[in-house]
N, C-alpha and C positions, 0 to 999 in steps of 0.2 A: 297304173302304168307298170308294166314289167320292163326291167332293164337287164339285159345280159351283158356283163362286163367281161371281155375276153382279154387275157394277158398271157404271155409266154414267159413266165418268171417263177422261180421258186418262191413259195409263200408258206411260212415266213422266210425272210431273207435279211441278212445284215446290211443290205444296201438300202439307200433312201427311197428308191422307187417302190419298194414293198410297202413301206408306211404310207406313201402317197396313194397307192392303189387302194389299200384297205380303208384309209380315211375317206376317200371319195365314195367308196361303196357305202360306208356308214352315213355320210352326209346325204347321198341320194336317198337312202332308206329313211332318214329322219325327215325328209321332205315329202314322204308319202309314197315313194316308189317301191315296188317289190323287186329287189335286186338279187341277182345270182352272179357270183364271181366264178369265172371258168379259168382254171390254171392247169398246167401239166403236172402229172404225178411223177416228179423227178426225185432222185436221191437228195436227201437234205440232212445235213448234220444237226440242224435245229429241230428238235422233236417236240417243242412246246406248241400247244394249240395256238393258231394264229390270233384269235381274239384275246387270249391271255398274253401272248408275246407283245402285242401292240397296245394292250390295255384298252380295247374297244368294246362297244356294245355288240352283243350277238343278235343283230337285227337284220342280217342278210345271210344268204346261203353261199356256201363254197362248194363247187363241184370240181373234182380232179379227173383229168382224162389221161389215159395212157399214152406214152410216146416211147420211142427208142432212145434211151438215155445212156450213152456211153462216153459222155464228155469227161475228159480228165482221166479216163481209165485206159485209153488206147492211143497210139500215136496218130498223127494227122488229125489234130483237133478240129480243123476247119471242116473236114468232111463230116465228122460226127456231129458238129454243130448244125450243119445244114440238114443232116438226117433227122436230128431231134426236132428241128423247126418244122420240116415238112411232114413228118409223121404225126406231130401234134396237130398241125393245121388240117391234115386229112381227117383225123378223128373228130375235130371240131366241125368240119364241113358235113360229115356223115350225120352227126348229132342234129345239126340244124336243118338238114334235109327232112328228117323225121319229126322234128319238133314243130310246135305251133308257130306261125309267123306273127302272131299278135304280140309283138314285143319290140323294143328298141335294142339294137345291138351297138354297144359302145366298146371300142377296142383301141389298144395301143400296140398290137402285134400285126405287123404289115403282111406277113405271109398268110396268116389266118384270114385277115381282111381280104386279101386278093382272092383266096379260094371262095369266100362267101360272095364276093362281088360277081365272080364267074357263075355262081349258082343263082344269081338274080337278087341277092340281098343288097341293101344299101346302108352299110354301117356308118356310124359317126366315128371318125378316126382322130385320136389324140396324137399330135405330132411333137416330138421332143428333139429331133435332129433333122438335118437336111443334107442330101447329096444327090446331085443330078446324075451320078454314076450308078445309082441304085434303081434299076429299071422296075423292080417290084414296087418300090415306094412311089415312083412316078405314076405307075398304073393305078395305085390306090388313091393318091390325092386327086387324080383326074376323075375317078369314077365313084368315090364314096359320096354319101349324101352331104356331109358336113365335115369340116376340119376344125378341131380345137387345137390351136397353136399356143404354146406356153410363153411366147414372147413376140414382140413386134418385129424382131429380127427375122423370125421364121415366117411371119406374115408377109414381110417384104420379099423374101425369097419365093414364096408361093405366087405372089402377084407377078413378079418378074418372070416366073415360069409360065404364066398365062392362066392361072387359076382365078376365077371370079372372086373379087374381094368380098362379095356378099355371102360367099360360101364359107368364109373363114371367121372364126371367133377366137379372139385372144383371151385366154384365161390363165393368168400366171398362177404359180403355186401359192400356198397359203400356210396358215398356222392355227393351231388350237390355242386361242388366247387364255382359256381357262387353265390349261395345263401349265402355262408359264406364269400364271398369277400366283406366285409363291412369295413368302416373306423375304425381304432383302437381308439375309443373314450370311454374309460373305465368310466370316471366320468359321461359323458353324459348319457350312458346307465344305469348306476346305478340310476341316478336321474329319468330317464324315467320309470324304472322298480321297483322303490321304494325299492332299496337295500341300505345297509349301505354305506355311501360315504367314510368314513375313514378306516373302518375295512379291514383286509385281508380276502378275501373270498375264501373258498374252495367250489367248486360247483360240484354237482352230478346231472345228468339228467337221467330220465328213471323210470322204475317201482320199486316198493319197495318190491319186492320179497326177501325172505331171502337169496336165493342162489346168488343174485346179490351183496351181501356183505354190504348192507346198514346199518345193525345193527353193523357191525364191524366199519364202518365209524362213526356211532353215538357214539360208545364207545370211539373212538379216539378223538372225539370232546371235551369230558370233560378233556382230557389230554393236550389240546392246551392252550397256554398263553392267557391272556386277549387281546382283540382286534382282535381275530380270530372268524369268523363266518362260519359255515358250512350250505350251502344252498342246499336243495333238490327240484328239479323241476321235477314234474311228479307224477304218481301214481293214482290209482282209489280211490274213497271215502272210500271203505272198507279197503284197505291197508293203507291209510293215517291215519285213525282212530286207527288202530292197532299199527302202527308205533309211533304215537304221545303218546299213552298210555305207550309205552316202554320208550321213552326218557324223558317224563314228570315224569314218576315214578322214574327215576334215578335223577331227578332234574337237567338235563343238560340244561343250559340256553342259550347256543350259537348255537342253531340249529333253522333253520327256514324252514318250509315246504311250498312251493309255490303251489304245486298241478299241475294239468295238464294245459298247456298253448298251444296256437296254434303253430304249428311247425315253422311258419315263424318268431316267436320271439326267437327261440332257438339260432340263431347266436348272438343276442344281449346279451342274458344271458351268453353265453360262453365268449364273449369279456369283459363282466363286471367282470369276475372272475380273481383271481390271479393264481389259479391252479385248475386242473380238476381231479376228483377222479374216478377211475375205480376199485372198491374194490371187485371184484368177489370172491366168496368163492371156496375153493378147495374141499368142502365136497360133491358136486354133479357133476357128469360127464357132465351134460349139461353146467355147468359153467367152469369146469376145462379143458374140452377137445373138446366140440362140438360147443360152441357159436361163433358167429361172430357179436358182437353187433354194431348196427348202431351208437350208441354214440361214439364208438371208433374212427370211421372215421370222425365224426363231430368234435370231440375233436382235432384230428390231423389237421383239416382244419382251426381251430380257432386261431392257433399260441399262444396257452397257454400251459404251462408245464403240462404233464400228469403224474399222480401217479397211477401206476397199480399193481395189484396182479401179482406175478411172477408165471404165469400159462401157460401150453402148448398152450391153445387156444388163448391167447393174444400174446404169443411169435411168433405165425404164422405171425403176422403183425408188432408188435413192436420189437424193439431191445434195447440194453443198450444205444444206441446213440440217441434214439427217445423218451425215457420215463425214469422215475425213478421208479424202482421196490421196492415193499415191500413184506414181507412174508405174504402169504394169511391167513386170519382169525386171524391176530395178530394186535390188535388195538394199542398196544404200539409201534410196529414197524411202523405202518402207521402214527401215530402221530409224530414219530421221523423223518420220511422222509418228511412229510409236513413242519416241521420246517426247515429242511435242504434245501428244495427247495426254500422256501420263504425268506430265508436268504442268498441265493446265486443267485442273479438276472442274472449275466452273464452266469452261467451254465444253468440256467432255459431257457434263451433266445436261447442258442446254441441247447439245446435239442428240444425246440419248433420249431426252424427252420428246424431241421432234420426231425421231424415228418411231418411238412408241405411239405417238399420236397418228402417224401415217399408216402404221400397220393395222389399225382398226378396220381399214378397208380391205384387208386381205385375210379373211377367215375362210375355213373350209365350207361353212354353210353358205357364205356369199358366192363362193366359186361354184358350188353345186347349183344354186339358184340361177346363176348366170348361164350355166350350161343347159339347164333344163329350160330356161326361158328361150334361149336363142338357137340351140342346137338339137334338142330332142323332141320338141312338141310339134305335132302336125307337119310331117315331111312336106316340104314345098310350100308351106303356108306359115309365115312367121308372124302373122297378125295375132295368133292365139298364143299368148305367153303362158307360162306355167301357172301363175296365180289365177288367171282367168280360167285356164283349162281345168285346174283342180276344183275351183269354186263354181264353175258354170254348171248349173243344174237345169234340167228341162222343166220349165215352169208352165208353158202354155197348155200342156196336157196333164198337169198335176191335178189330183182329185180334191181341189180346194173346197168345193161344196161339201164333200164327204167329211173333210177335216173340220170344217166349220160346224158341222152337225154334232161333233163330239168335243168342241173346244170349250173348255171352262177351267177355272183354277190355274194351276201352273202348267205351262205348255212348253215343250221342247222340240226344236227342229234340229235333227242330227244331219250335219252337212248343209248348214244354212246358207253358205256362200255370202252373198251381199244382203241377205235378209228379205228377199222378194216375197217369199211365202209368208213369213211372219208379219210383214206389213199388212197383208190382207186379213190378218186375224186381230188387228188392233182393236182394243176395247172388249175383247172376249175373255181376257185373262192376263196373267203375268207371263210375259214372253221371254224365252231363253233360246239362244242359238249357239251351237258349237260347230267348229270347222278346224281344219289343220293348216289353214293358210293365213298367216299373220297379217299380211298387207291388205287382204280383202276384208278381214275382220275389223281392222282399224278404219277402213273406209266405211264399212257398214255401221260401226258404232258412231262415227262422226255424223252420218246421215240419219241415224235412228237412235237418239239419245235415250229413249224410253224402253229400249230393248236391251237385254243383258246378253252380250256376245262374249264367248269364252273360247280360247284356244285349247282344244282337247280332241283326242282320237275317239272314235266310236266305241272302241273296245275297252276304254277306261274312262268312264263318265265321272266327272268331279262333283258329284251331287250325293246328298244323303239318301238313305233308303226311303222308299215310299213317299217321294217328294212330288212327283208329277201326276197330273190327272190325264194328260194326253202327251204322247210322244209320237212324232211322225218323221218320216225320212223319205225323200223323193229322189230317186235315181242315185242312191248312195251305196246300198248294200252290195252292189256288184263290184264296187271299188275296194271294199273292206277285206283285209287279209284274213280275218277270222270272224265270219258272220255268227258262228255259234257263241263266241265270246261276247260279241255285240248284243245278241239277243238276251243273253244271260244278264248283262249289265242293264239292259232296258227293263227286264223283269224286276231287277233289284230296285231301280229308282221309281218304277210305277207304283202308284197306290193300288191296293186291292180294288177292283172294279174300274181301274183306269184303262185307257185304250191305247193301242199301238197300231198305226197305219203306215204302210210303206208301199212304194211303187218301184218296180225294177223291170228291165228288159226281159223278154221271154225267149230263152234259147231252146232249141236251135232254130225256131221259126224266124227269129230276127234276121238270120243270115239270108233267108229267102227274100225277105223284104229289102235287104241291102242290095241284092242282085236286081230286084225289080226297080229300085230307085236308080241303079246304074243304067239299065237299059232304057229307062224312060227319061234319062237326062237330068235327073234331080241331083245326082252327084257325079263327079268326074272319075271316080275310081271305086272299085269294090274293096272296101276296107272295113276293118272292125276297130272299135275303140281299144287302143293298146292298154288303157288303164283298167279295163274290165278283167278282174281276176276271178270272179265267180260267174260262170256262164251256165246257168241252170234253167231247167224247165219249171213250169208252174207246179208240177207234182213235187219236185224237190223242195221248192220254197214252202209249199203247204206242209210237207212232212217236217221240215225244220221248225216252222212256226208252231205246229201242234205239240212239239216237245217242250214248249215253254208257255204257250197261251191257248186260250179257246178261240177258234176262228168263228167270228160272227158272219163274215162275208168275204167271199173270194171271187173275183171276176177279172176280166181282161178288157183292154181297150184295143181296138183295131184302128189305128190312126189313119191308115190309107183308105180303108173302106168307109169309115165314118164321114169322110169328106164327100163321098159319093151317095151313100144311102143311109137311112136312119135305122141303125141296128137296135133291135129290141133289147131292153135291159136284161130280161130273163135269158135271152140267148147268150149274152156275155158271160153268164154264170154257169152255162152248161160245159161239159167236158170238151165238146167241139169248139165252142166259143173261146174257151181258154186256150185250147191247143192252137187256134188260129190267131190269137191276139198278140200284138207287138209288146204291149205293156201289161204287167201283172199288178193288180192292186189287192192287197189283203188287209182286212180290218179285223183286229183281234182284241180280246179282252183279257186282262190280268185277273184271274179268279183267286 
């Protein structure tokens, strides 16, 4: 599956949405999708490579598109903001007019989404805020294929506006639990980060917008006893200057503003604190009903007590057993709760442990799977979930008899799914299957205890050299990002004299059969499988195979005609037979 993820944001950026975007791309890619992130080519003071900046794997692509970027350089910022948005959206639209449509478009930029909808695309739109005065947003949510809302509050607004609830998926933000799994060395981290060693530290991470409640926390700071420090980590220079003027004007001396730090340091800052503040304001709906703050999940993963505003948006995740609530926008009550928490360590520990237990359900991988399951697979047909989609292999037309004829010794099925093909080889050798879908493999292992199922990609086989006598792969190579690497790995694990058999769709003739199926009523739309990333003819596959193996046999299957007439086997091996075939089967030997 190809996913085009469109955003209108500087990448990298000091703002939290940049990390969320990059982390979701990584998580989609880890689940087997071929992901490309589309961003505007804007001025950026951060020159670091995005993958290095966020400390993420380079397993997806980033494409930058030009736009008119005069923001912050000329007066009338609102005009230049709109010009940047529309120029970028127009460039994106032109690109997708010319590009292949065999992809899923996932976006959180409403203007680009509107342009694409006008052109006949149906993107999946991720919603972070709501306004019935935004006519472009209203157009998008009515006409996009699916909406991924980050909170139940947004879902309620959409339903009230008349959006079908079955079109909406709620997927809250998440956390990388491994990143926050660090030793609990409070004193050491304070020394490393130049924080007060002996003081009690109340920590806040994130931006310094008023609706995030930072001014309420600043007011509470002056009510705290001596020996308490309130530390703010994050914010842009503009907001830091404004915030400092506020608390310095009130002569509040126990506040320290750190500013923006690399995300990889956040776990240490959280572990260095005694408690963590989430002081969102109730005065704006984005705070009280819509938000799903990244810091919330990172706080929960840090095993430090959380003090949070008692708001519907936060209660979607937190409970009375996983945090300490205070009345929103009430600095006096916030100061009271801080004192209560820091003077009751046992209660604080209990609450922290419960939050840590609860956050196990909010990982980036789980969020990616949820979106792939419910929002991206098979437009208009939710019966096919991601696991079944990735693991579903065409078995009724697999060359099982051909495979049986070479089955002996150690046998490997690449892309085994639920093990349907391997079960037909029972008793012919030692059976192994690999796939990239954990849940399907667990089910397969439970049903077939005598078959060895392993989670692994086709391009990185976890086996010794010269181990297998037979490797086969049915309807898989077209999904693999790097078939050359896959074939090289198969050559490595095959014994000399071992066989490799694979079957794959035959492009471009497959598209003609798709049209025939549509006009004969077999399918209700002319569509191609969006997970096919290798759409090649039998000649291309034969050339690739010959660079690694000796081809013993190459032929095609014409599924449509074989139901009507008996095609001669020798015809299937001719150039014409292979050119007309829907499926290519190649049997080759490792010499």
